[in-house]
C-alpha positions in Angstrom: 100.1 58.3 68.2 97.3 60.7 66.7 96.1 63.4 68.9 92.5 61.7 69.2 93.6 58.8 69.9 96.4 60.4 72.7 93.4 61.9 74.1 91.2 59.1 74.5 94.2 57.5 76.0 94.8 60.0 78.8 91.3 60.0 79.5 91.9 55.9 79.4 95.1 56.2 82.3 97.6 55.9 80.3 100.7 56.9 82.1 102.9 57.1 79.1 104.6 60.8 79.3 103.9 63.2 76.1 107.0 64.9 75.5 106.3 66.7 72.2 106.9 70.2 72.5 104.7 70.9 69.4 101.4 69.3 69.0 100.1 68.5 65.3 97.2 70.7 64.5 94.0 68.9 63.8 93.7 69.9 60.5 97.3 68.7 59.2 96.8 65.0 59.8 96.6 64.7 63.4 92.9 63.7 63.7 91.2 64.7 60.6 93.5 63.0 58.1 92.5 59.1 56.7 94.1 57.3 59.6 92.1 59.0 62.4 89.2 56.6 61.6 85.4 57.4 60.6 84.1 56.8 63.8 86.7 58.8 66.2 85.2 61.6 67.9 86.2 65.5 66.9 88.5 67.1 69.4 87.7 70.0 70.7 90.2 72.8 71.0 89.5 73.6 74.7 89.6 69.8 75.5 92.6 69.5 73.5 94.3 72.0 75.3 93.8 70.7 78.6 94.7 67.2 77.5 98.0 68.3 76.2 98.5 70.5 79.4 97.6 67.2 81.5 99.7 64.9 79.7 102.9 67.0 80.9 102.2 66.2 84.3 100.4 63.3 86.3 97.3 62.7 85.4 95.4 63.6 88.5 97.8 67.0 89.0 95.7 69.1 86.6 96.6 73.0 86.6 94.3 74.9 87.1 94.6 77.0 84.3 94.4 74.5 81.3 96.8 77.7 79.4 99.3 77.6 82.0 102.3 75.6 80.2 101.1 77.2 77.1 101.5 80.5 78.6 104.5 80.0 80.4 106.2 78.6 77.2 105.0 81.2 74.7 106.0 84.0 77.6 109.6 82.6 77.7 110.0 82.9 73.9 108.2 86.1 73.4 110.5 87.4 75.8 113.7 86.1 74.5 112.7 87.6 71.3 111.9 91.3 72.7 113.4 91.2 75.8 116.4 93.5 74.6 113.9 96.0 73.2 111.4 95.9 76.7 113.5 99.1 77.9 114.5 101.1 74.7 114.4 104.2 74.8 113.9 105.1 71.2 110.6 102.8 70.8 107.1 104.4 72.0 104.9 102.2 74.4 102.5 101.8 71.5 105.4 101.1 69.1 106.8 98.4 71.5 103.5 96.6 72.2 102.1 96.9 68.2 106.0 95.3 67.4 105.7 92.7 70.3 102.1 91.6 69.7 103.2 90.8 66.4 105.9 88.6 67.4 103.3 87.1 69.9 100.7 86.4 67.0 103.5 84.3 65.2 104.9 82.3 68.1 100.9 81.5 69.0 100.8 80.0 65.7 104.2 78.1 65.7 103.1 76.2 68.3 100.4 74.6 66.6 97.3 74.1 69.4 94.6 74.5 68.0 92.5 77.0 69.6 89.2 78.8 69.0 89.1 82.6 68.1 88.2 83.5 71.8 90.9 81.2 73.3 93.5 82.7 71.0 92.6 86.1 71.7 92.8 85.1 75.6 95.9 83.9 75.3 97.8 86.4 73.6 95.8 89.2 75.9 97.5 87.2 79.4 101.0 86.6 77.8 101.1 90.5 76.6 99.8 91.4 79.9 102.9 88.9 81.5 105.8 90.5 79.4 104.6 93.9 78.7 102.7 94.7 81.6 102.6 93.5 85.4 101.3 90.0 84.8 99.3 89.1 87.6 99.0 92.7 89.4 97.2 93.8 86.4 94.3 93.3 87.4 94.8 94.3 91.1 96.2 97.5 90.0 92.7 98.1 88.1 90.9 97.2 91.1 90.0 100.4 92.9 89.3 98.5 96.1 92.8 97.4 96.5 95.0 99.7 98.5 98.3 97.9 99.1 99.5 95.2 97.0 102.2 92.9 98.7 104.1 90.6 96.6 106.2 88.2 98.9 107.9 85.9 96.3 106.5 84.8 93.0 104.0 82.8 94.7 102.5 84.6 97.5 100.7 87.9 97.0 98.6 89.6 99.6 96.2 92.4 99.4 94.9 95.1 101.4 91.4 96.1 101.1 89.3 98.7 103.7 92.6 98.4 105.6 92.4 94.5 106.3 95.1 92.3 104.7 94.2 88.9 102.9 95.9 86.5 100.7 95.0 86.5 97.0 95.0 83.7 94.7 96.9 85.2 91.9 100.5 84.5 91.6 103.8 84.7 89.4 104.4 81.7 87.1 108.2 81.9 88.2 110.8 84.0 90.1 111.9 85.4 86.3 108.9 86.8 85.7 108.5 88.8 89.0 112.0 89.8 88.4 111.1 90.9 84.8 107.8 92.8 86.2 110.1 94.6 89.0 113.2 95.9 86.7 110.2 97.0 84.3 108.4 99.1 87.0 111.8 100.4 88.2 113.7 101.2 84.7 110.4 103.6 84.1 111.9 106.1 85.9 115.1 105.7 85.2 116.2 103.8 88.7 117.7 100.5 88.2 118.0 96.9 90.2 120.7 94.6 90.4 122.8 92.4 92.6 124.7 95.8 93.5 121.7 97.9 94.1 119.2 95.2 95.4 116.8 97.7 96.5 114.7 100.7 94.9 111.8 103.1 95.3 109.7 103.7 92.5 106.6 104.7 90.9 103.5 103.8 88.8 102.3 106.0 85.6 99.8 106.6 88.1 101.9 107.9 91.2 101.4 104.4 93.0 104.4 104.0 95.4 106.6 101.1 94.8 109.5 99.5 96.8 111.2 96.4 95.6 113.7 94.2 97.2 115.8 91.2 95.6 118.3 88.9 96.6 120.6 88.7 98.2 118.7 91.0 100.3 115.7 88.8 100.1 116.5 85.7 101.3 113.6 83.8 99.7 113.2 85.5 96.5 112.3 88.8 95.1 109.6 91.2 96.8 107.5 94.0 95.7 105.1 96.5 97.6 102.7 98.7 95.7 101.2 101.6 97.5 98.0 102.3 95.5 96.6 105.9 95.5 93.3 106.8 94.5 92.9 107.8 90.5 91.3 111.0 91.2 93.1 112.3 94.2 90.9 112.3 97.4 89.4 116.3 98.5 88.5 117.0 101.9 85.2 116.4 101.6 86.1 112.7 100.6 88.1 112.4 104.2 84.7 114.0 105.7 82.4 111.4 104.3 84.9 108.8 105.2 85.3 110.0 108.8 88.9 111.0 108.3 88.3 114.1 109.8 85.5 116.3 110.9 84.1 119.0 109.2 85.2 121.4 112.0 88.7 120.2 111.9 88.7 120.3 107.7 87.5 124.2 108.5 90.3 125.1 110.7 92.9 122.8 108.0 91.9 125.2 105.5 92.3 128.3 107.2 95.5 126.8 108.7 97.1 126.9 105.3 95.5 129.9 103.9 96.9 131.5 106.6 100.3 130.3 106.1 101.0 128.1 109.2 103.9 125.6 109.1 102.1 121.9 109.1 103.7 119.1 110.3 101.6 116.1 109.0 102.8 113.1 111.8 102.0 109.4 111.5 102.9 105.7 111.3 103.4 103.7 107.7 100.5 103.5 106.1 98.6 106.0 107.9 97.6 108.3 105.0 100.3 111.3 105.5 100.6 111.2 101.4 97.0 111.6 101.2 96.3 114.0 104.1 99.5 115.9 102.5 98.1 116.5 99.1 94.4 117.1 100.6 96.2 120.1 102.6 98.6 121.2 99.4 94.9 121.4 97.6 93.6 124.8 100.3 96.6 126.5 98.7 95.6 129.3 96.6 95.9 128.8 93.0 98.1 132.1 92.4 101.0 131.3 94.4 104.1 129.3 93.3 104.3 125.7 95.0 107.7 123.8 94.8 107.2 119.6 95.8 110.4 117.4 97.0 109.9 114.1 97.1 112.0 111.0 96.8 109.5 109.2 94.2 107.0 112.0 93.3 103.5 111.0 94.4 101.5 114.2 95.4 98.9 115.2 92.5 98.5 119.1 93.5 95.9 120.3 91.3 97.3 124.1 91.0 98.5 125.1 88.0 102.2 126.6 89.1 103.5 123.6 90.0 107.4 123.0 90.5 107.9 119.0 91.3 111.4 117.8 92.1 112.4 114.2 92.9 116.0 113.3 94.4 118.2 111.2 92.3 120.2 107.5 93.9 124.0 107.4 93.2 124.6 105.8 89.7 126.5 102.3 88.9 129.9 103.9 90.2 127.9 105.5 93.4 128.4 108.9 92.0 125.6 111.6 90.7 123.0 111.2 94.1 120.9 114.1 94.3 119.4 114.0 98.0 116.2 116.0 99.5 118.5 118.4 101.4 119.9 119.2 98.0 116.7 120.2 96.7 115.6 122.1 99.8 118.3 124.0 99.5 118.6 124.2 95.9 114.7 125.3 96.0 115.4 128.4 98.5 116.7 130.0 95.1 113.8 129.3 93.2 111.1 132.0 94.2 109.1 129.5 96.3 105.8 130.8 97.7 105.5 127.4 99.1 107.6 124.7 99.9 106.0 120.8 100.3 108.4 118.1 100.8 107.0 114.4 100.8 108.5 113.2 103.8 111.3 114.5 106.1 113.8 111.5 107.5 117.4 112.8 107.5 119.6 116.2 107.7 117.0 118.4 105.0 114.8 118.6 108.0 117.5 121.4 109.6 117.6 123.2 106.3 113.5 122.9 106.1 113.0 124.5 109.8 115.3 127.1 108.8 113.2 128.0 105.6 110.3 128.0 107.8 112.1 130.2 110.1 113.5 132.8 107.1 110.9 133.8 105.3 109.2 130.8 103.5 106.0 130.8 105.6 103.0 128.0 104.9 105.5 125.1 104.2 104.1 121.3 104.9 105.4 118.5 105.2 105.7 114.6 106.9 107.3 112.7 109.3 106.7 109.0 110.9 105.6 109.4 114.6 102.9 108.5 116.6 102.1 111.4 118.6 102.3 115.1 118.3 104.9 115.0 121.2 106.9 112.0 119.4 106.8 114.0 116.2 108.9 116.8 118.0 111.4 114.2 119.0 111.5 112.8 115.9 112.0 116.4 114.1 114.9 116.6 117.1 116.7 113.8 115.9 116.3 114.2 112.0 118.3 117.9 113.0 120.9 116.3 114.4 121.1 113.8 111.7 122.7 116.6 109.3 125.6 116.5 111.5 125.4 119.6 112.8 127.0 120.0 116.2 124.0 121.9 117.9 122.8 121.8 121.3 119.5 120.2 121.8 117.7 123.5 123.2 118.9 125.8 119.8 117.0 122.4 118.3 114.2 123.0 120.1 114.1 126.7 120.2 114.2 126.3 115.7 111.2 123.7 116.1 109.0 125.6 118.4 109.4 128.8 116.5 109.2 127.0 112.9 106.2 124.8 113.4 102.8 126.2 114.2 100.5 123.1 113.8 101.4 119.3 114.1 98.5 116.9 112.6 98.4 113.2 113.8 96.7 110.7 112.0 96.8 107.1 112.9 95.4 104.1 111.4 93.1 102.5 113.9 92.5 98.5 114.9 89.5 98.3 112.4 91.7 99.7 109.8 90.2 103.0 109.0 92.4 106.5 109.1 91.8 109.3 111.4 93.0 112.7 112.4 93.9 111.9 116.0 95.0 115.2 116.9 95.1 119.0 115.6 97.9 120.0 117.8 99.1 124.0 118.4 102.9 124.6 119.1 102.9 127.2 121.4 106.5 127.7 122.4 109.1 127.0 125.0 108.7 126.8 128.7 112.1 125.7 130.2 113.6 123.2 128.1 110.5 121.8 126.7 108.6 122.2 123.4 105.2 123.2 124.9 101.5 122.0 123.0 98.6 122.2 123.1 95.6 120.0 121.7 92.6 121.7 119.7 91.2 118.7 118.7 91.4 114.7 120.2 89.8 111.8 118.4 87.1 110.5 121.4 87.4 107.1 121.9 84.9 106.4 124.7 82.1 105.5 122.2 83.9 102.3 121.9 83.5 100.0 119.1 79.9 98.4 117.3 79.6 94.1 116.5 82.0 94.7 113.6 84.5 96.2 115.4 84.4 99.2 113.9 85.4 102.0 116.0 82.5 104.3 116.8 84.4 107.4 118.2 85.1 110.9 116.5 87.4 113.9 116.5 85.8 116.4 119.2 87.4 120.0 119.9 88.7 120.0 123.4 87.2 123.6 124.2 91.0 125.5 124.2 91.1 128.4 121.5 94.2 128.2 119.6 96.4 131.3 119.9 96.6 130.9 115.7 92.8 131.4 115.8 94.4 135.0 116.3 96.0 135.3 113.0 92.9 134.0 110.8 91.2 137.1 112.5 94.5 139.1 111.4 94.0 138.0 107.9 90.5 138.1 107.3 89.8 134.5 106.9 86.1 133.5 107.9 86.1 130.4 110.4 83.3 129.9 112.9 84.0 130.8 116.7 81.8 127.6 117.7 84.4 125.3 116.0 86.7 125.4 119.3 84.1 125.0 121.3 83.8 121.8 123.2 80.6 120.0 123.5 81.1 116.1 123.3 77.5 115.0 123.9 75.7 117.1 120.7 78.3 118.0 118.7 79.5 114.7 117.1 81.1 114.5 113.9 80.5 116.9 111.2 
């Protein structure tokens, strides 16, 4: 049956299935030959593609994308041809793309589906993104309003915008395509993911944090979570403008970093600890040697003298693991002026506290906790994970001596991130670590009709002891920043 006749039959509701994988071109005797009939209407490329795709399923169940079936076939064929080269370390990204595009052009030509130049270009671009890039995630990764992408299986993608979650219409064509994207991401940073190692932390080229977990741990299919970071790192001015902190608070934190106080950034998951840590690191003078230690490199320090260290998981034989604790110990032999640890989550906390107590002042790190007092308890627990049988009082004395300031950041119910406490660690009273808030978040203003929190950070009126160190070091800071005035001061 000629192609134009097949299109007419489909429009008439003929149920006969169309089984031929390849579709004859119009110029190859499929509608332009002598048997087409003088009065037969010419088939336009878009209509032909729509008819072919519709014919592969029920007529009344047409996919939203008329290219969907063709894209799936071509993508599978392209992957079968270049799959072994996708992770070839001898090929540069440009060479791989050039090779794949040449193969893709040949595959599309072999399909013999009549397409306009625009349709052909679109098809090649979308398939190239699916096989060489991140498929349906490409558009989301380039969307600056999206801060987090959560793939709950190949057919469900949630995104976070302005702190709010929503279901996105994009989806992967299959579990196989999702797995290819995950494998491509982790291979670029020297990690692996398979049934023997079914979860991994990795990063994208722009520093975005990636977590992937696959079956058998993920029961309903592979899961992928991407936390994006701004293309240009946020500055303290950005955080003040967004209301994350007040102007007075920013001035105090700037002075704390320059005075080489040891700082812990505390907060829950997704509250912006890494972003705040990055901003605090920006206050470090440019003439100091900074060593950053992370599980997956995320910090974007702008100073010139920055040494970045990244932990390494065990290989397939269970050997070769390099932990954060190993890197912290090694960093002490590298003549650091500052040690910045992306997150303390285990025994490395003990080494960090010891470093803070033995001359490595000005260190900064983060912990997961919901309040400054909880942060102290969390540090105690993490120290115990080092496997040292230390008495609790000795641990608390280490914390009280090492940590000078705890900065608490929280995500409020309207999705905004706010610094809710700047707290001084004053020392020990009996067996208790004493804390004193310099700034707290004032919730008394309530919320507006849209549900946005109207409160802001205010000074408590208590002048912290570390302010004396600012004066001794000649660090300028207005004495009024610690004055309590809830009515007139507001957010600066």
